[in-house]
Each structure stands twice: as C-alpha cells, then as structure tokens.
C-alpha positions in Angstrom: 47.1 67.0 63.9 48.8 65.7 66.9 49.3 67.7 70.1 52.3 67.3 72.3 51.4 66.6 75.9 53.8 68.3 78.3 54.2 67.1 81.8 52.5 69.2 84.5 55.9 70.0 86.0 57.1 71.4 82.7 54.0 73.5 82.2 54.3 74.9 85.7 58.0 75.8 85.1 57.2 77.5 81.8 54.4 79.4 83.4 56.6 80.6 86.2 59.3 81.7 83.6 56.7 83.6 81.6 55.4 85.3 84.8 58.9 86.2 85.8 59.7 87.7 82.4 56.5 89.7 82.5 57.2 91.0 86.0 60.8 91.8 85.1 59.8 93.7 82.0 57.3 95.8 84.0 59.9 96.4 86.7 62.4 97.7 84.0 59.7 100.0 82.7 59.2 101.5 86.2 63.0 101.7 86.7 64.4 102.8 83.3 67.8 103.6 84.8 68.4 99.8 85.0 67.1 99.0 81.5 69.6 98.9 78.7 66.8 99.5 76.2 65.3 102.7 77.8 66.7 106.0 76.5 69.0 107.9 78.9 67.1 110.5 81.0 69.4 112.4 83.4 66.4 113.0 85.7 66.5 109.3 86.6 68.9 108.3 89.4 72.0 106.4 88.3 71.3 102.7 87.8 72.8 99.5 86.4 72.6 100.7 82.8 73.5 104.4 83.3 77.3 103.9 82.8 76.9 102.1 79.5 74.4 104.7 78.2 76.8 107.6 79.2 79.6 105.8 77.3 77.4 105.4 74.2 76.7 109.2 73.9 80.4 110.2 74.3 81.0 109.5 70.6 77.5 110.4 69.4 76.9 114.2 69.8 73.4 114.0 68.3 72.3 111.3 70.8 73.9 113.3 73.6 72.0 116.5 72.7 68.8 114.4 72.4 69.5 113.2 76.0 69.8 116.8 77.3 66.6 117.7 75.6 64.8 114.6 76.9 66.0 115.5 80.4 64.7 119.0 80.2 68.1 120.6 80.4 68.5 124.0 78.7 71.7 124.3 76.6 73.2 126.0 73.6 74.9 124.1 70.9 77.9 125.9 69.4 79.7 125.2 66.1 82.9 123.3 66.0 86.1 125.3 66.5 89.8 124.9 66.4 91.9 122.5 64.5 94.3 119.5 64.8 94.7 118.1 68.3 92.8 121.1 69.7 89.7 120.8 67.5 86.6 121.1 69.7 83.4 119.4 68.5 80.0 119.0 70.0 80.6 122.3 71.9 77.8 122.7 74.5 77.1 125.5 76.9 74.6 124.8 79.7 72.2 127.7 80.1 71.7 129.0 83.7 68.5 127.8 85.3 66.6 129.0 88.3 66.5 125.5 89.9 70.2 124.6 89.2 73.5 125.7 90.6 75.3 128.2 88.5 78.8 127.7 87.2 81.2 130.6 88.1 82.7 132.7 86.6 80.8 131.5 83.6 79.2 128.5 81.9 82.1 127.2 79.7 81.8 125.4 76.4 82.5 121.7 76.9 81.8 118.6 74.9 78.1 117.5 75.2 79.3 114.4 77.2 80.9 116.6 79.9 77.7 118.7 80.1 75.6 115.5 80.5 77.9 114.1 83.2 77.9 117.4 85.0 74.1 117.5 85.2 73.9 113.9 86.4 76.5 114.6 89.1 74.8 117.8 90.1 71.3 116.4 90.4 72.0 113.0 91.9 75.3 113.4 93.6 76.2 117.0 94.7 72.8 118.4 95.7 71.7 115.4 97.8 75.1 115.2 99.5 75.0 119.0 100.3 71.5 118.7 101.7 72.4 115.7 103.8 75.8 116.7 105.1 75.7 120.5 105.1 72.0 121.3 105.5 72.0 123.6 102.4 71.8 123.2 98.7 74.6 124.4 96.4 74.1 127.8 94.8 77.3 128.2 92.8 80.1 125.9 91.6 83.4 127.5 90.9 85.5 126.1 88.1 89.0 126.8 86.8 88.1 126.3 83.1 87.3 123.6 80.5 89.2 124.4 77.3 93.0 124.7 77.2 95.0 123.7 74.1 97.9 121.9 75.9 99.4 118.6 76.6 99.1 116.9 80.0 101.3 118.8 82.5 101.8 121.7 80.1 105.0 120.3 78.5 106.1 120.2 74.9 105.8 116.4 74.6 103.5 113.7 75.8 99.8 113.0 75.5 97.3 115.8 74.8 95.1 116.8 77.7 91.3 116.3 77.5 91.2 120.0 78.1 92.6 120.5 74.6 89.2 119.5 73.1 87.0 120.9 75.9 86.3 117.3 77.1 87.1 118.2 80.7 86.3 120.7 83.4 88.2 121.5 86.7 86.1 122.2 89.8 87.6 124.2 92.6 84.9 125.1 95.1 81.2 125.0 96.0 79.2 127.9 97.5 76.1 127.0 99.4 72.8 128.9 99.4 73.5 129.9 103.1 76.8 131.6 102.0 79.3 129.0 103.1 82.1 128.2 100.6 83.6 124.7 100.5 87.1 124.8 98.8 89.0 121.7 97.5 92.3 123.4 98.4 91.3 124.5 101.9 88.8 121.9 103.0 89.9 118.5 101.5 91.7 117.6 104.8 89.1 119.1 107.0 87.8 116.4 109.4 84.3 117.9 109.6 81.3 117.7 107.3 83.2 119.9 104.7 85.9 117.3 104.1 83.3 114.5 104.2 81.2 116.3 101.6 84.2 116.8 99.3 85.1 113.1 99.4 81.5 112.2 98.7 81.4 114.7 95.8 84.5 113.1 94.4 83.0 109.6 94.7 79.7 110.6 93.2 81.6 112.2 90.2 83.0 108.8 89.5 79.5 107.6 88.5 79.1 110.4 86.0 82.6 110.9 84.4 85.2 108.6 82.8 88.0 110.2 84.7 88.0 111.9 88.1 91.2 113.1 89.7 91.3 114.7 93.2 94.0 115.8 95.7 94.6 112.1 96.4 95.9 111.7 92.9 98.9 114.1 93.0 99.9 117.6 94.1 98.9 119.1 90.8 95.2 118.4 91.8 95.5 119.7 95.3 93.1 122.6 94.6 90.5 121.0 92.2 88.7 118.0 90.9 89.6 117.2 87.3 86.6 115.7 85.5 86.7 114.4 81.9 84.8 112.1 79.6 87.7 110.3 77.8 86.7 107.0 76.3 88.5 104.4 78.3 86.8 101.2 77.4 85.7 99.2 80.4 85.6 101.1 83.6 87.3 104.5 84.2 89.7 106.3 86.5 88.6 107.4 89.9 91.3 108.7 92.2 
C-alpha cells in the first residue's frame, strides 16, 4: 500500500483550514442567531440568519408555534376562521406576561408570524431603545387593531390588505412605566428623545417584520406604524 506524501506547506494549509472550520463551528454554536442551522429562538438577539429564519416560519404555522414555545413565549392558538380572501389561519393570541409590555386595549389575534415578529421587536428593539433614550421601560403598547376584512385603502377594488387575514398590526403609541405616553401622531416630529425613540422603534421593526410603514410613507400612516409579515421574497419594505 502506497502513501501519498504531501508537501509540508500543503499539510500546514490543511491544518489551518481544519482549525478554522472547528473554530467557526464553535463560534456559531455560541452565537446561534448567526447560524442558519440553529433553530430560531426569539430570546437571541437578531443576527445574520434571523431574517431567513423568520421568513421560513411565515408559511409554516407549526414551525412558528414551535419557535414561540422554544422562546418561552406564552400564547394561545385559535382555530382558523373566516373564508375567501379574509380567511384567517394560524391565529395566535399572545398571553399577557408579567415581564412583557401589554397590548392595549387587548391582545388581538394575529398570524403566528406577526406574533413572533412582535416579540422579537419588543425584546430586542423597543425595550432597549426605551431604556437608553427615555430612561424607562415600556409598560403598554397601544394598537389600532390587527384584523379587518378590507382591501388596501378601504376601497372596492385593488389588492387585499394584510389586515384581511390578521397578518398585520397597527401600533399607535407607547406608554412607559413612569407614565409618559409616546404617540406616533403627536411625537413623530418631536425633536427630543421622543421623536428619536419613535424613529428608532420604526427602524428596529424593520428587522422583525416584512413590511413597516410609518408617517414618512404617507398621510394615512401619520398616526401609526403598520407592521405586517407579507412574504415579499428577498428583502422587505421599510418606510
């Protein structure tokens, strides 16, 4: 049996490659948010692989619900409802938690993908921004609803809104634990920390949702952020 003798230079290069692969694999294990093979856990900060993992669960309700369970998020799964263009599937209601901001006036039924994006936004975008810029955590998030069986703009023709299937939620204001209220309508143009917070909240939402529309988009969104999880292929809409 003959053995192939490799030059020392080749052996060194192969050894370095093997060491690099080993180190890279260990690093990915320690930073699962960057690993395409690690299951999505919403407790991990957003990373290089987060967007693709979020996209994957949009069309897989079972995988989405498994993500919420894995992430320690309490929720209630509801049966499908409605019909036609307004059929709502994967209906998910986030359960109020002592360590999480409460949705007001209620916790609406949305698609599981919206619930997952909301939790990622809240934990890694909203609360850190509120602490840094406003010196207080968020206690309550006011919304204008999630489900509305209508077309975009409310007309009789045109594309159906993501609200028609509960795949969207509109956010109007944030109430801090110290009692201050930050309103999209009133404070978007504010030059102080309130306005800065709202813009950072919008930007952070773009990491968790497929579509984010703010007052900068048009007058119809002057009083709220529209957040939805429409499947848009590569990239999303952030305005």
